C-alpha positions as a printed Julia matrix, in Angstrom:
88×3 Matrix{Float64}:
  0.0     0.0     0.0
  1.13    3.57   -0.5
 -0.11    7.04    0.43
  0.66   10.18   -1.57
  2.18   12.64    0.89
  3.16   15.74   -1.1
  3.91   17.29   -4.5
  6.68   19.82   -5.02
  7.84   21.86   -7.99
 11.25   23.44   -8.51
 13.66   24.42  -11.26
 16.86   22.53  -12.02
 20.26   24.14  -12.61
 19.33   24.75  -16.24
 16.13   26.56  -15.24
 13.86   23.73  -16.39
 10.74   23.06  -14.29
 10.65   19.79  -12.33
  7.72   18.25  -10.48
  8.1    15.53   -7.83
  5.55   13.41   -5.99
  6.36   11.82   -2.61
  4.75    8.65   -1.3
  4.81    6.69    1.94
  4.94    2.95    1.26
  3.59    0.5     3.83
  4.35   -3.2     3.92
  2.89   -5.49    6.55
  5.36   -7.75    8.31
  4.12  -10.8    10.15
  6.17  -13.13   12.32
  5.04  -15.96   14.6
  5.07  -13.6    17.59
  3.97  -10.19   16.27
  2.64   -8.11   13.37
  3.89   -4.64   12.36
  4.04   -2.15    9.52
  7.32   -1.52    7.75
  7.58    1.92    6.1
  9.42    3.05    2.99
  9.32    5.89    0.46
  8.78    6.38   -3.26
  9.66    9.51   -5.22
  8.3     9.98   -8.74
  9.06   12.73  -11.23
  6.3    13.88  -13.53
  7.29   12.83  -17.03
 10.4    11.11  -15.67
 11.65    8.3   -13.52
 10.89    7.08  -10.07
 12.72    5.43   -7.19
 11.45    3.35   -4.29
 13.13    2.23   -1.1
 10.96   -0.17    0.88
 11.26   -1.38    4.46
 13.33    1.48    5.85
 11.85    1.54    9.36
  8.97    0.33   11.5
  8.85    3.7    13.29
  6.12    6.1    12.13
  8.0     9.03   13.7
 11.24    8.19   11.87
  9.6     7.79    8.45
  7.78   11.1     8.99
 11.15   12.71    9.71
 12.61   11.25    6.51
  9.65   12.26    4.35
  9.83   15.81    5.72
 13.52   15.93    4.78
 12.83   14.65    1.27
  9.91   16.99    0.61
 11.49   20.11    2.13
 14.67   19.61    0.1
 12.85   18.54   -3.08
 14.88   15.36   -3.44
 14.28   13.71   -6.78
 14.38   10.03   -7.71
 18.07   10.19   -8.69
 19.12   11.42   -5.23
 16.81    9.29   -3.11
 19.18    6.39   -2.38
 22.04    8.71   -1.37
 19.86   10.8     0.93
 18.36    7.74    2.63
 21.83    6.16    3.05
 23.13    9.34    4.69
 20.01    9.64    6.86
 20.33    6.08    8.14
């Protein structure tokens, strides 16, 4: 399952308009002793590519922190993996 969180527009270094959509992804994890949600993110560019990183954390507060960072800094699909790696 995924939930669309935000849309952001910006201009790249060449002055071209860019439009990004940010999504929260939710996978359900079940073990013999408990059940939880595992959160990830997806970033899609209008008319361009997309990137997804699933199963980043089971903490709702931590994934909210990451999504805020991505949206506020208008991180595109190409930079998603590097930003998440640094954030972790």
